[in-house]
N, CA, C and O atoms as a CHARMM CRD file, in Angstrom:
* protein
*
  288
    1    1 MET  N     -0.90400 -14.73300   3.40200 PROA 1      0.00000
    2    1 MET  CA     0.22400 -14.07200   2.82300 PROA 1      0.00000
    3    1 MET  C     -0.19000 -13.43300   1.49600 PROA 1      0.00000
    4    1 MET  O     -0.83100 -14.08000   0.66800 PROA 1      0.00000
    5    2 ILE  N      0.16400 -12.20200   1.30100 PROA 2      0.00000
    6    2 ILE  CA    -0.19600 -11.47900   0.09500 PROA 2      0.00000
    7    2 ILE  C      0.82800 -11.82300  -1.00900 PROA 2      0.00000
    8    2 ILE  O      2.03900 -11.79200  -0.78900 PROA 2      0.00000
    9    3 SER  N      0.29800 -12.15000  -2.19700 PROA 3      0.00000
   10    3 SER  CA     1.17300 -12.49900  -3.29700 PROA 3      0.00000
   11    3 SER  C      1.49400 -11.24400  -4.10700 PROA 3      0.00000
   12    3 SER  O      0.59200 -10.52700  -4.54000 PROA 3      0.00000
   13    4 PHE  N      2.77100 -10.99100  -4.30400 PROA 4      0.00000
   14    4 PHE  CA     3.22800  -9.86500  -5.11100 PROA 4      0.00000
   15    4 PHE  C      3.83300 -10.38600  -6.43700 PROA 4      0.00000
   16    4 PHE  O      4.63600  -9.70500  -7.07500 PROA 4      0.00000
   17    5 LYS  N      3.44900 -11.54400  -6.81200 PROA 5      0.00000
   18    5 LYS  CA     3.98400 -12.16800  -8.00300 PROA 5      0.00000
   19    5 LYS  C      3.49700 -11.44900  -9.26400 PROA 5      0.00000
   20    5 LYS  O      2.30200 -11.19700  -9.42300 PROA 5      0.00000
   21    6 GLY  N      4.41600 -11.13000 -10.13800 PROA 6      0.00000
   22    6 GLY  CA     4.06000 -10.52600 -11.40100 PROA 6      0.00000
   23    6 GLY  C      3.92300  -9.02900 -11.34700 PROA 6      0.00000
   24    6 GLY  O      3.44700  -8.43400 -12.31400 PROA 6      0.00000
   25    7 VAL  N      4.31100  -8.39300 -10.27800 PROA 7      0.00000
   26    7 VAL  CA     4.19200  -6.96900 -10.09800 PROA 7      0.00000
   27    7 VAL  C      5.50600  -6.31400 -10.51300 PROA 7      0.00000
   28    7 VAL  O      6.58500  -6.86200 -10.28800 PROA 7      0.00000
   29    8 HSD  N      5.40100  -5.16300 -11.10500 PROA 8      0.00000
   30    8 HSD  CA     6.62100  -4.47300 -11.63200 PROA 8      0.00000
   31    8 HSD  C      7.49300  -3.96900 -10.52100 PROA 8      0.00000
   32    8 HSD  O      8.71700  -4.00900 -10.64200 PROA 8      0.00000
   33    9 PHE  N      6.90300  -3.48400  -9.41600 PROA 9      0.00000
   34    9 PHE  CA     7.69800  -2.90000  -8.33000 PROA 9      0.00000
   35    9 PHE  C      7.97200  -3.91000  -7.22200 PROA 9      0.00000
   36    9 PHE  O      7.22300  -4.87100  -7.05000 PROA 9      0.00000
   37   10 PRO  N      9.03500  -3.69000  -6.48000 PROA 10     0.00000
   38   10 PRO  CA     9.33100  -4.56900  -5.34900 PROA 10     0.00000
   39   10 PRO  C      8.26000  -4.44300  -4.25200 PROA 10     0.00000
   40   10 PRO  O      7.56800  -3.43100  -4.14000 PROA 10     0.00000
   41   11 LYS  N      8.15900  -5.48100  -3.47400 PROA 11     0.00000
   42   11 LYS  CA     7.11500  -5.54600  -2.40300 PROA 11     0.00000
   43   11 LYS  C      7.24500  -4.38300  -1.43300 PROA 11     0.00000
   44   11 LYS  O      6.23400  -3.83300  -0.99500 PROA 11     0.00000
   45   12 GLU  N      8.46700  -3.99700  -1.08800 PROA 12     0.00000
   46   12 GLU  CA     8.66200  -2.89400  -0.11900 PROA 12     0.00000
   47   12 GLU  C      8.14500  -1.55900  -0.64900 PROA 12     0.00000
   48   12 GLU  O      7.60600  -0.74200   0.09800 PROA 12     0.00000
   49   13 VAL  N      8.31900  -1.36200  -1.92700 PROA 13     0.00000
   50   13 VAL  CA     7.84400  -0.10000  -2.53400 PROA 13     0.00000
   51   13 VAL  C      6.30800  -0.06300  -2.52300 PROA 13     0.00000
   52   13 VAL  O      5.71500   0.96500  -2.19600 PROA 13     0.00000
   53   14 ILE  N      5.68100  -1.16300  -2.87500 PROA 14     0.00000
   54   14 ILE  CA     4.22200  -1.23100  -2.85900 PROA 14     0.00000
   55   14 ILE  C      3.66300  -1.00200  -1.49400 PROA 14     0.00000
   56   14 ILE  O      2.73600  -0.21100  -1.32300 PROA 14     0.00000
   57   15 LEU  N      4.23100  -1.71000  -0.47000 PROA 15     0.00000
   58   15 LEU  CA     3.76900  -1.55000   0.87200 PROA 15     0.00000
   59   15 LEU  C      3.95000  -0.17300   1.40300 PROA 15     0.00000
   60   15 LEU  O      3.08700   0.34700   2.11000 PROA 15     0.00000
   61   16 TYR  N      5.08000   0.43900   1.07100 PROA 16     0.00000
   62   16 TYR  CA     5.34500   1.79600   1.49100 PROA 16     0.00000
   63   16 TYR  C      4.34300   2.77300   0.90900 PROA 16     0.00000
   64   16 TYR  O      3.82000   3.63300   1.61900 PROA 16     0.00000
   65   17 ALA  N      4.07100   2.64200  -0.40200 PROA 17     0.00000
   66   17 ALA  CA     3.13200   3.52700  -1.05600 PROA 17     0.00000
   67   17 ALA  C      1.75800   3.40300  -0.52100 PROA 17     0.00000
   68   17 ALA  O      1.10400   4.41000  -0.25200 PROA 17     0.00000
   69   18 VAL  N      1.28000   2.16500  -0.35200 PROA 18     0.00000
   70   18 VAL  CA    -0.08400   1.94700   0.17800 PROA 18     0.00000
   71   18 VAL  C     -0.17800   2.47900   1.60500 PROA 18     0.00000
   72   18 VAL  O     -1.13600   3.17000   1.95300 PROA 18     0.00000
   73   19 PHE  N      0.82200   2.15500   2.43500 PROA 19     0.00000
   74   19 PHE  CA     0.79400   2.60000   3.79700 PROA 19     0.00000
   75   19 PHE  C      0.73700   4.12900   3.85900 PROA 19     0.00000
   76   19 PHE  O     -0.06700   4.69800   4.59700 PROA 19     0.00000
   77   20 PHE  N      1.60000   4.78700   3.07700 PROA 20     0.00000
   78   20 PHE  CA     1.66600   6.25600   3.10100 PROA 20     0.00000
   79   20 PHE  C      0.34900   6.87000   2.64900 PROA 20     0.00000
   80   20 PHE  O     -0.10300   7.84600   3.24900 PROA 20     0.00000
   81   21 TYR  N     -0.27000   6.34000   1.62900 PROA 21     0.00000
   82   21 TYR  CA    -1.53400   6.85900   1.12100 PROA 21     0.00000
   83   21 TYR  C     -2.62200   6.68300   2.15700 PROA 21     0.00000
   84   21 TYR  O     -3.36100   7.62600   2.44200 PROA 21     0.00000
   85   22 VAL  N     -2.73800   5.48900   2.73000 PROA 22     0.00000
   86   22 VAL  CA    -3.80700   5.21800   3.67900 PROA 22     0.00000
   87   22 VAL  C     -3.58300   5.94900   5.00800 PROA 22     0.00000
   88   22 VAL  O     -4.53500   6.46400   5.59300 PROA 22     0.00000
   89   23 ARG  N     -2.37700   5.99700   5.47400 PROA 23     0.00000
   90   23 ARG  CA    -2.08600   6.61000   6.80100 PROA 23     0.00000
   91   23 ARG  C     -2.20200   8.11600   6.77100 PROA 23     0.00000
   92   23 ARG  O     -2.79600   8.69400   7.68100 PROA 23     0.00000
   93   24 TYR  N     -1.66500   8.76900   5.77400 PROA 24     0.00000
   94   24 TYR  CA    -1.59000  10.21100   5.75100 PROA 24     0.00000
   95   24 TYR  C     -2.60000  10.86600   4.79900 PROA 24     0.00000
   96   24 TYR  O     -2.74600  12.08800   4.81400 PROA 24     0.00000
   97   25 GLY  N     -3.27000  10.10600   4.00400 PROA 25     0.00000
   98   25 GLY  CA    -4.33300  10.65000   3.14700 PROA 25     0.00000
   99   25 GLY  C     -3.86300  11.68200   2.11200 PROA 25     0.00000
  100   25 GLY  O     -4.59000  12.62300   1.79400 PROA 25     0.00000
  101   26 VAL  N     -2.68700  11.50500   1.61100 PROA 26     0.00000
  102   26 VAL  CA    -2.15100  12.43900   0.58500 PROA 26     0.00000
  103   26 VAL  C     -2.81200  12.08000  -0.74400 PROA 26     0.00000
  104   26 VAL  O     -3.37000  10.99600  -0.91100 PROA 26     0.00000
  105   27 SER  N     -2.73100  13.02600  -1.68500 PROA 27     0.00000
  106   27 SER  CA    -3.24300  12.74900  -3.04900 PROA 27     0.00000
  107   27 SER  C     -2.26700  11.86100  -3.79600 PROA 27     0.00000
  108   27 SER  O     -1.10800  11.72000  -3.40500 PROA 27     0.00000
  109   28 TYR  N     -2.75200  11.26300  -4.87700 PROA 28     0.00000
  110   28 TYR  CA    -1.90400  10.40400  -5.66300 PROA 28     0.00000
  111   28 TYR  C     -0.75600  11.18900  -6.30600 PROA 28     0.00000
  112   28 TYR  O      0.35300  10.67200  -6.44500 PROA 28     0.00000
  113   29 ARG  N     -1.02700  12.44300  -6.69600 PROA 29     0.00000
  114   29 ARG  CA     0.01700  13.22300  -7.30600 PROA 29     0.00000
  115   29 ARG  C      1.08700  13.61400  -6.27200 PROA 29     0.00000
  116   29 ARG  O      2.27400  13.65300  -6.59700 PROA 29     0.00000
  117   30 ASP  N      0.67100  13.90400  -5.03100 PROA 30     0.00000
  118   30 ASP  CA     1.64200  14.18000  -3.96500 PROA 30     0.00000
  119   30 ASP  C      2.41600  12.91500  -3.65800 PROA 30     0.00000
  120   30 ASP  O      3.62700  12.97600  -3.44400 PROA 30     0.00000
  121   31 LEU  N      1.76300  11.78800  -3.63000 PROA 31     0.00000
  122   31 LEU  CA     2.46200  10.53400  -3.38700 PROA 31     0.00000
  123   31 LEU  C      3.46300  10.22200  -4.49500 PROA 31     0.00000
  124   31 LEU  O      4.53700   9.67800  -4.23900 PROA 31     0.00000
  125   32 GLU  N      3.10200  10.57000  -5.72700 PROA 32     0.00000
  126   32 GLU  CA     4.02600  10.39000  -6.82900 PROA 32     0.00000
  127   32 GLU  C      5.29800  11.19100  -6.60100 PROA 32     0.00000
  128   32 GLU  O      6.39700  10.69800  -6.85500 PROA 32     0.00000
  129   33 GLU  N      5.15700  12.43200  -6.11900 PROA 33     0.00000
  130   33 GLU  CA     6.34200  13.27000  -5.84800 PROA 33     0.00000
  131   33 GLU  C      7.13200  12.69600  -4.67300 PROA 33     0.00000
  132   33 GLU  O      8.36200  12.72300  -4.70200 PROA 33     0.00000
  133   34 ILE  N      6.46600  12.18000  -3.64300 PROA 34     0.00000
  134   34 ILE  CA     7.17300  11.61400  -2.50800 PROA 34     0.00000
  135   34 ILE  C      7.98400  10.38400  -2.93900 PROA 34     0.00000
  136   34 ILE  O      9.12100  10.19800  -2.50500 PROA 34     0.00000
  137   35 MET  N      7.39100   9.55900  -3.78800 PROA 35     0.00000
  138   35 MET  CA     8.08300   8.37400  -4.23800 PROA 35     0.00000
  139   35 MET  C      9.27200   8.77000  -5.16000 PROA 35     0.00000
  140   35 MET  O     10.31600   8.11800  -5.15700 PROA 35     0.00000
  141   36 LYS  N      9.08400   9.84200  -5.93500 PROA 36     0.00000
  142   36 LYS  CA    10.18300  10.31300  -6.82100 PROA 36     0.00000
  143   36 LYS  C     11.38000  10.82500  -5.94900 PROA 36     0.00000
  144   36 LYS  O     12.54400  10.62000  -6.29200 PROA 36     0.00000
  145   37 GLU  N     11.05500  11.48000  -4.84000 PROA 37     0.00000
  146   37 GLU  CA    12.11100  11.94100  -3.93200 PROA 37     0.00000
  147   37 GLU  C     12.89700  10.76500  -3.36300 PROA 37     0.00000
  148   37 GLU  O     14.07600  10.90400  -3.04000 PROA 37     0.00000
  149   38 ARG  N     12.25000   9.61200  -3.23900 PROA 38     0.00000
  150   38 ARG  CA    12.88600   8.41200  -2.70700 PROA 38     0.00000
  151   38 ARG  C     13.49800   7.56900  -3.77600 PROA 38     0.00000
  152   38 ARG  O     13.97000   6.47000  -3.48700 PROA 38     0.00000
  153   39 GLY  N     13.51400   8.03100  -5.00800 PROA 39     0.00000
  154   39 GLY  CA    14.17900   7.32500  -6.09700 PROA 39     0.00000
  155   39 GLY  C     13.33400   6.33800  -6.86200 PROA 39     0.00000
  156   39 GLY  O     13.87400   5.52200  -7.61000 PROA 39     0.00000
  157   40 VAL  N     12.00200   6.38500  -6.69900 PROA 40     0.00000
  158   40 VAL  CA    11.13900   5.44700  -7.37200 PROA 40     0.00000
  159   40 VAL  C     10.29000   6.20100  -8.37000 PROA 40     0.00000
  160   40 VAL  O      9.49200   7.05000  -7.97300 PROA 40     0.00000
  161   41 GLN  N     10.43700   5.91500  -9.66800 PROA 41     0.00000
  162   41 GLN  CA     9.65800   6.61100 -10.70400 PROA 41     0.00000
  163   41 GLN  C      8.40400   5.79800 -10.90800 PROA 41     0.00000
  164   41 GLN  O      8.45000   4.69100 -11.44500 PROA 41     0.00000
  165   42 VAL  N      7.25600   6.35800 -10.47000 PROA 42     0.00000
  166   42 VAL  CA     5.99200   5.69100 -10.60600 PROA 42     0.00000
  167   42 VAL  C      4.92100   6.73800 -10.92800 PROA 42     0.00000
  168   42 VAL  O      4.96800   7.85400 -10.41100 PROA 42     0.00000
  169   43 ASP  N      3.98600   6.38800 -11.75500 PROA 43     0.00000
  170   43 ASP  CA     2.90800   7.31200 -12.16500 PROA 43     0.00000
  171   43 ASP  C      1.78800   7.26900 -11.14100 PROA 43     0.00000
  172   43 ASP  O      1.60000   6.25100 -10.47500 PROA 43     0.00000
  173   44 TYR  N      1.04600   8.34900 -11.00500 PROA 44     0.00000
  174   44 TYR  CA    -0.03700   8.45200 -10.06600 PROA 44     0.00000
  175   44 TYR  C     -1.16400   7.45000 -10.38700 PROA 44     0.00000
  176   44 TYR  O     -1.86100   6.99300  -9.48100 PROA 44     0.00000
  177   45 GLY  N     -1.33900   7.11300 -11.66200 PROA 45     0.00000
  178   45 GLY  CA    -2.32400   6.11800 -12.07200 PROA 45     0.00000
  179   45 GLY  C     -1.95500   4.71800 -11.53700 PROA 45     0.00000
  180   45 GLY  O     -2.80500   3.95000 -11.08600 PROA 45     0.00000
  181   46 THR  N     -0.68800   4.44000 -11.60900 PROA 46     0.00000
  182   46 THR  CA    -0.17200   3.17500 -11.10800 PROA 46     0.00000
  183   46 THR  C     -0.36000   3.10500  -9.58100 PROA 46     0.00000
  184   46 THR  O     -0.72300   2.05600  -9.05000 PROA 46     0.00000
  185   47 LEU  N     -0.11800   4.20200  -8.89200 PROA 47     0.00000
  186   47 LEU  CA    -0.32000   4.28100  -7.44700 PROA 47     0.00000
  187   47 LEU  C     -1.75700   4.03000  -7.12600 PROA 47     0.00000
  188   47 LEU  O     -2.07500   3.33400  -6.16200 PROA 47     0.00000
  189   48 ASN  N     -2.63900   4.59400  -7.92800 PROA 48     0.00000
  190   48 ASN  CA    -4.07600   4.39400  -7.69100 PROA 48     0.00000
  191   48 ASN  C     -4.41500   2.89500  -7.80000 PROA 48     0.00000
  192   48 ASN  O     -5.13500   2.36500  -6.95400 PROA 48     0.00000
  193   49 ARG  N     -3.89800   2.20900  -8.84200 PROA 49     0.00000
  194   49 ARG  CA    -4.16100   0.80500  -9.00400 PROA 49     0.00000
  195   49 ARG  C     -3.57100  -0.00600  -7.86500 PROA 49     0.00000
  196   49 ARG  O     -4.19600  -0.96300  -7.40700 PROA 49     0.00000
  197   50 LEU  N     -2.38000   0.35200  -7.39500 PROA 50     0.00000
  198   50 LEU  CA    -1.75700  -0.36700  -6.28800 PROA 50     0.00000
  199   50 LEU  C     -2.56800  -0.23000  -5.02700 PROA 50     0.00000
  200   50 LEU  O     -2.74600  -1.20900  -4.30200 PROA 50     0.00000
  201   51 VAL  N     -3.06200   0.94900  -4.74300 PROA 51     0.00000
  202   51 VAL  CA    -3.82900   1.19600  -3.51400 PROA 51     0.00000
  203   51 VAL  C     -5.15000   0.42300  -3.61100 PROA 51     0.00000
  204   51 VAL  O     -5.55200  -0.22800  -2.64600 PROA 51     0.00000
  205   52 ILE  N     -5.82400   0.48700  -4.75500 PROA 52     0.00000
  206   52 ILE  CA    -7.09700  -0.21900  -4.92300 PROA 52     0.00000
  207   52 ILE  C     -6.90200  -1.72600  -4.77500 PROA 52     0.00000
  208   52 ILE  O     -7.71500  -2.39800  -4.13900 PROA 52     0.00000
  209   53 ASN  N     -5.83800  -2.25500  -5.35400 PROA 53     0.00000
  210   53 ASN  CA    -5.60100  -3.70600  -5.33100 PROA 53     0.00000
  211   53 ASN  C     -5.11000  -4.23200  -3.95600 PROA 53     0.00000
  212   53 ASN  O     -5.55200  -5.28800  -3.50200 PROA 53     0.00000
  213   54 TYR  N     -4.21400  -3.50400  -3.31800 PROA 54     0.00000
  214   54 TYR  CA    -3.53400  -4.07300  -2.16900 PROA 54     0.00000
  215   54 TYR  C     -4.03200  -3.56700  -0.83000 PROA 54     0.00000
  216   54 TYR  O     -3.78900  -4.23300   0.17600 PROA 54     0.00000
  217   55 SER  N     -4.70900  -2.44000  -0.75000 PROA 55     0.00000
  218   55 SER  CA    -5.20300  -1.99800   0.56500 PROA 55     0.00000
  219   55 SER  C     -6.23200  -2.94200   1.15900 PROA 55     0.00000
  220   55 SER  O     -6.16900  -3.15500   2.36900 PROA 55     0.00000
  221   56 PRO  N     -7.17300  -3.53000   0.43100 PROA 56     0.00000
  222   56 PRO  CA    -8.09800  -4.51400   1.04500 PROA 56     0.00000
  223   56 PRO  C     -7.33600  -5.76200   1.47100 PROA 56     0.00000
  224   56 PRO  O     -7.66600  -6.35200   2.49900 PROA 56     0.00000
  225   57 LEU  N     -6.35500  -6.16900   0.73400 PROA 57     0.00000
  226   57 LEU  CA    -5.59800  -7.39700   1.10500 PROA 57     0.00000
  227   57 LEU  C     -4.78200  -7.14800   2.38900 PROA 57     0.00000
  228   57 LEU  O     -4.73500  -8.00800   3.26900 PROA 57     0.00000
  229   58 ILE  N     -4.15300  -5.99000   2.49100 PROA 58     0.00000
  230   58 ILE  CA    -3.38900  -5.63600   3.67900 PROA 58     0.00000
  231   58 ILE  C     -4.32400  -5.53700   4.88200 PROA 58     0.00000
  232   58 ILE  O     -3.99400  -6.00300   5.97200 PROA 58     0.00000
  233   59 SER  N     -5.48000  -4.93400   4.68200 PROA 59     0.00000
  234   59 SER  CA    -6.47500  -4.79400   5.76200 PROA 59     0.00000
  235   59 SER  C     -6.92900  -6.18200   6.26000 PROA 59     0.00000
  236   59 SER  O     -7.01300  -6.40600   7.46700 PROA 59     0.00000
  237   60 ASP  N     -7.21500  -7.09700   5.34700 PROA 60     0.00000
  238   60 ASP  CA    -7.63900  -8.43300   5.74300 PROA 60     0.00000
  239   60 ASP  C     -6.53900  -9.15800   6.50800 PROA 60     0.00000
  240   60 ASP  O     -6.81100  -9.84500   7.49400 PROA 60     0.00000
  241   61 GLU  N     -5.29800  -9.00600   6.05400 PROA 61     0.00000
  242   61 GLU  CA    -4.18100  -9.66400   6.70000 PROA 61     0.00000
  243   61 GLU  C     -4.01000  -9.14000   8.13700 PROA 61     0.00000
  244   61 GLU  O     -3.76200  -9.91400   9.06200 PROA 61     0.00000
  245   62 THR  N     -4.14400  -7.82400   8.30800 PROA 62     0.00000
  246   62 THR  CA    -3.95300  -7.29000   9.67100 PROA 62     0.00000
  247   62 THR  C     -5.14300  -7.65800  10.58600 PROA 62     0.00000
  248   62 THR  O     -4.95200  -7.84300  11.78800 PROA 62     0.00000
  249   63 LYS  N     -6.34600  -7.76400  10.04100 PROA 63     0.00000
  250   63 LYS  CA    -7.52000  -8.17300  10.80800 PROA 63     0.00000
  251   63 LYS  C     -7.34800  -9.61200  11.29000 PROA 63     0.00000
  252   63 LYS  O     -7.67200  -9.95100  12.42800 PROA 63     0.00000
  253   64 ASN  N     -6.82900 -10.44500  10.39000 PROA 64     0.00000
  254   64 ASN  CA    -6.62700 -11.86400  10.72100 PROA 64     0.00000
  255   64 ASN  C     -5.52200 -12.05900  11.74900 PROA 64     0.00000
  256   64 ASN  O     -5.55100 -13.04000  12.49200 PROA 64     0.00000
  257   65 SER  N     -4.59000 -11.19500  11.81200 PROA 65     0.00000
  258   65 SER  CA    -3.45100 -11.35700  12.72500 PROA 65     0.00000
  259   65 SER  C     -3.70200 -10.70400  14.07100 PROA 65     0.00000
  260   65 SER  O     -2.92500 -10.91800  15.00000 PROA 65     0.00000
  261   66 LYS  N     -4.74200  -9.92900  14.20800 PROA 66     0.00000
  262   66 LYS  CA    -5.03000  -9.27600  15.50400 PROA 66     0.00000
  263   66 LYS  C     -5.62400 -10.27200  16.47900 PROA 66     0.00000
  264   66 LYS  O     -6.36600 -11.17600  16.09600 PROA 66     0.00000
  265   67 ARG  N     -5.28700 -10.09100  17.73700 PROA 67     0.00000
  266   67 ARG  CA    -5.83500 -10.93700  18.77200 PROA 67     0.00000
  267   67 ARG  C     -7.21600 -10.40200  19.17400 PROA 67     0.00000
  268   67 ARG  O     -7.51400  -9.21800  19.01200 PROA 67     0.00000
  269   68 THR  N     -8.03900 -11.29700  19.69600 PROA 68     0.00000
  270   68 THR  CA    -9.33200 -10.83800  20.19800 PROA 68     0.00000
  271   68 THR  C     -9.08900 -10.10700  21.55500 PROA 68     0.00000
  272   68 THR  O     -8.20800 -10.48800  22.32600 PROA 68     0.00000
  273   69 VAL  N     -9.85600  -9.10000  21.80500 PROA 69     0.00000
  274   69 VAL  CA    -9.65100  -8.26900  23.01600 PROA 69     0.00000
  275   69 VAL  C    -10.40900  -8.88200  24.15200 PROA 69     0.00000
  276   69 VAL  O     -9.85400  -9.07900  25.23300 PROA 69     0.00000
  277   70 ALA  N    -11.63600  -9.18300  23.94300 PROA 70     0.00000
  278   70 ALA  CA   -12.48300  -9.73000  25.00800 PROA 70     0.00000
  279   70 ALA  C    -13.51600 -10.69000  24.40000 PROA 70     0.00000
  280   70 ALA  O    -13.87900 -10.57800  23.22900 PROA 70     0.00000
  281   71 THR  N    -13.95800 -11.59500  25.19400 PROA 71     0.00000
  282   71 THR  CA   -14.98300 -12.50900  24.72200 PROA 71     0.00000
  283   71 THR  C    -16.19600 -12.30100  25.59300 PROA 71     0.00000
  284   71 THR  O    -16.09000 -11.89200  26.74900 PROA 71     0.00000
  285   72 SER  N    -17.33800 -12.58300  25.03200 PROA 72     0.00000
  286   72 SER  CA   -18.57300 -12.44100  25.81500 PROA 72     0.00000
  287   72 SER  C    -19.50700 -13.60900  25.59100 PROA 72     0.00000
  288   72 SER  O    -20.59200 -13.65200  26.17100 PROA 72     0.00000
């Protein structure tokens, strides 16, 4: 389980921003505008830190939850 303790933004906002950056490959400035359209005021530098901090953790969580496809 990923700990979001002590973070300024809610968990849903962080996950949405990281997912959107990784999935669609937009720039941090574009992502800042997208988040502003959704009512979240966040700086592109903060988005950079969120992606750097949480994308490896999210990746590890998904790898651990995946089933094995085949054994040999």
